[in-house]
N, C-alpha and C positions, 0 to 999 in steps of 0.2 A: 021095473022095479024102482020107485021114488027115491034118488038117495040126497043126501044133502054135501057141499062142496066142504073140504078143507084146505087146508092152508098147509102146502109143502115147506120146508128149512127155510131161514133164513140163506139168503147167497153171501159169501164174504162181501166184506165193503172194498167199494172201488177205490182206486187210487184216488188220492186227498189233491184238489184242483183249485187255486192253483196251488204250484210247487213251492211260493212259498209267502210268507203273509195268511192274513184270514182265509181260511178257504174251506170246500164243504166236502163228503164223501157220502157214498147212499148206497144202500143197498136193496136187492128187493125181494118178494117171493111172489109164486103163482100157488090158485085155487087148484092144483088137480092131484090133490092128493085126500078123497077121490076127487077129482069136476061135479060139478052137482050135474044132474040127470034127473030126467024122469019129473020136473017141476020139484026139486030139493032147492032148499033151500043155497041163496050162492053164498060162498065164505065172507062173512062179515069182518070189516078195519081197514088196514090201508095195505095195497101189497109193494110200498116204497115207501124207505125213514130216508131222511137226510138228516146227516148230524155235522156239527161245524169241527172242520179240523186246520191245525197248523203244522207243517213240516218244519220251520223254519223264517226266522227275520228276511225278509227282502233285502237284496242293498241298494243300500243309499247313495246313491252320488251327489259327490257336495256340490254348492251354488253357491256365486259372490255374493256377500252385498254388496250394496250402493258405493261409491269412494267416498272416502272424508275426505274434510277440507283440509284444504294446502297447511303445513307446516311453514313455520317460518322458517327464512333462509338463512343457512348457516354456512361455516365455512371460511376457510381461508380465500380472501381474492384470487382470482384465477382458479378454484376449484371449490367455488361457491355453490348451492343449489336449495330447494325446496323439493320435500316430497307430498306425498298423499296415500293413503293405504287401501287394503279393502280388505274383505276376511271371506275365508271360506267356511260361512255358517249360514249360509242359505239355501240349504239346510247342511248340517254337517255330513260329511259321509259318513256312513256307519253298514256295520254289517258286511264288510267287504266290499262298499262301493267305494267309485272310483273318484280322486280329490280333483280339486278345481284345478281345470287348466289354465294356467297364465302367468302372471306375476301378481302378485301379493300387492307390490308398491311402483308408484310412478314416480321419476323424480325432474324434477325442470331445470336445467342447468342455468348459470349465469348469464342475464342481458337474456331470460327470455319468462315468458309469463310474470315479468314483474321484478325479476329477480334479480335485483341489479346490484352493483358494488360499487362504492367509492374508496375509492384509495387516499388516505394521506401518508405523503412522504414524512418521516422523520429522523432524529436522527437516532443511528444505534450507540450500543455503548461504546466508552472512547478506548481505547485501546490500554496495552501497558508501555509505560514509561522505556523509551528506550534507553539504550549504554549511553554515557557520558562521552562525548566526543573526544574529550581528550584526555591521556593517560596523569594527567600532571598539568599543575592550573588551572585555568576556569577554562571550563568547554562547556559545549550546550545539550539540554534531551527534551527530547520530543515525545508526542504523541497525537493521534492521528481520532479518525471519525470518517463513516460515511454515512450518506443520506439512504435509506433501506429505497430497494430497486425495485418499480413495479413488478407484480408478479409476468411471468414468462407466459404471454398469449393473452392478456387482457387488455382492453382497448376502451373501458369503461372512461369518467373522467376520476382525475388527481386533484390532489392540491397539495402542493409542498411545505412542509411547515421548517425545514432547514434552512436557516439563515444563522447568522455569525463565521465564526471559522470554522473547520475542518480540520486545524494542527493548530495544535500551544506550544510552546517551547519556555524550559526554562533556567536558568544556571546552574549547572554543577561545578562544584571545585572538590578535586577527588582529597583537600590539604596536603596534596605533596609537589615540595616547590620545584621547577623543572628546572632542568640542570642548564648554568649559564657559561659558556664556554669562551674561553679569554680570545680576546684578540689585541693586535698588536696598536701600539699607539703611533702618529705619523715619527718621521726621523726628523728628530732639534741638533743643531752644529753645536759641537765644544765653541767656548769664545772668540779663540785667537788662533793662527795658525803655527805651524812650524817655524817659519820664518815669513818675513815683510815680504820678500819679490823673492822672483828665481822660483825654482822647484821646492812645494812645500805641503804637508798633510793637515787634517786635522784630523779628529774623531766627530764620530755622531750616534747620539742615542737612541733610544726608544724601549717602550714601557708596555709590560702585558694589562694595559690599565684600558681599551675600549671596545669592551666591558674587561671586567677581572674576572676572574672563572670565580662563580657558585656554586652551592648544592651540589657538588662531585663534579662539575663543567671539567674539561680538557684543559688543560694550562695552556701558550702559546708555544711554538715550535720555533727553536732559531734562535739566534747572536740579540742579545739586547744592547751592542756597538758594531760597529763598521770602522775604517779609516778609510778618507776620502782623498781624492787631490784637491788641495787648495789651487782658486785661478789664479793663471801666472801673469807676474807682473816684472817685466822685464827689471835688471837692478842696473843701475845709474851707471857711469864709465868712470874711471879713476882719475881722469884729466878730463875735462870740459874743453870741449872745443875753441880755437882763438878766437875773439872777437875781433870786429873791426878793426884797421890801421887807425888814428888819428887825424886827423885833414894834414895835406903839405903845408909844410910850413914855407912862403915862397917868399923870395929875398926882394930887395930893392936892382940887387945888380942882378936878378935872375938865378941866384943861385936858393938849397933848400935847407933850413934847420932840419932837427930830428922830430923824427914822426914814430908814435909807439901802441903797442896794442897789451891786451892780458888775459887772462884765463884762470880756470880755478885750477892748481894743482896740489895734488897728496902731501898734504902737509900745510898749504899754505897757500897766496898767491905766487905767477909767475908772470912777469913780465918782457914782452920783447919790443926793439927797436931797430930805428933806422937812422942813420943821420941826415939831419936835416940844415947841411951847414952855410950862414947867414954870416956876412960878418955883425960884428957888435951891435948892435942896436938899426941894424937891417932888415929888420923881420917887416914883410908886410904883409903877410893873412896867414892867420891859424889856422 
């Protein structure tokens, strides 16, 4: 008996493939319900159906962009650098995809790739003024400054702009008079000794005037007078020694007349004589 073919029920869809992103799934049926027989007509239509599907988005791993241009050099000398960057956007990581591996930034240190540093050494700020060097009278106060140092490890070019003095001084006066302690003058003799000959004494005087004590200074310590011995001058004797005898008188007959001598005695003059006996008019020599 002639029988036309008939389709079976559709099968379940297959799993969507691939498992992420745009995919497809399909189902099938068979011409067996019943199968065509004895010249019957076959089943009409498709035995295979495909349908678009998507289970989930596929992970997208990040990709680096190209490096950007170098930045300007920045930072203090000794730690000066320039940088350039890239971005993880070609593509961006998505749907639990991996980030880009590596560093997003590169740096070039000083003296590399043209990132030079030129140091100008200049004066730093003045220090505060010091205290006055003296607590009274006129003293001195000072302040200092230093020339900036080359950064540690720096080996580039330098130029020093530090000139003139690194120290300044000014007089300072506390407006407090300094104490002046008294000091003795030299000893000065009094005019007269107590005697003109023999043992004698005289007085010496001094004053606290070299200088005078002032502004709370200490006075001189000691006496203003003292007694000292005068230079010893022997006193003359009461009777001076006898003078020489006057020349001897010689007489014509060989006898002598009186000859004399004298000295200063207490209360007047003293004389001493000895005979020079010649006859009258018989002097021969005086």
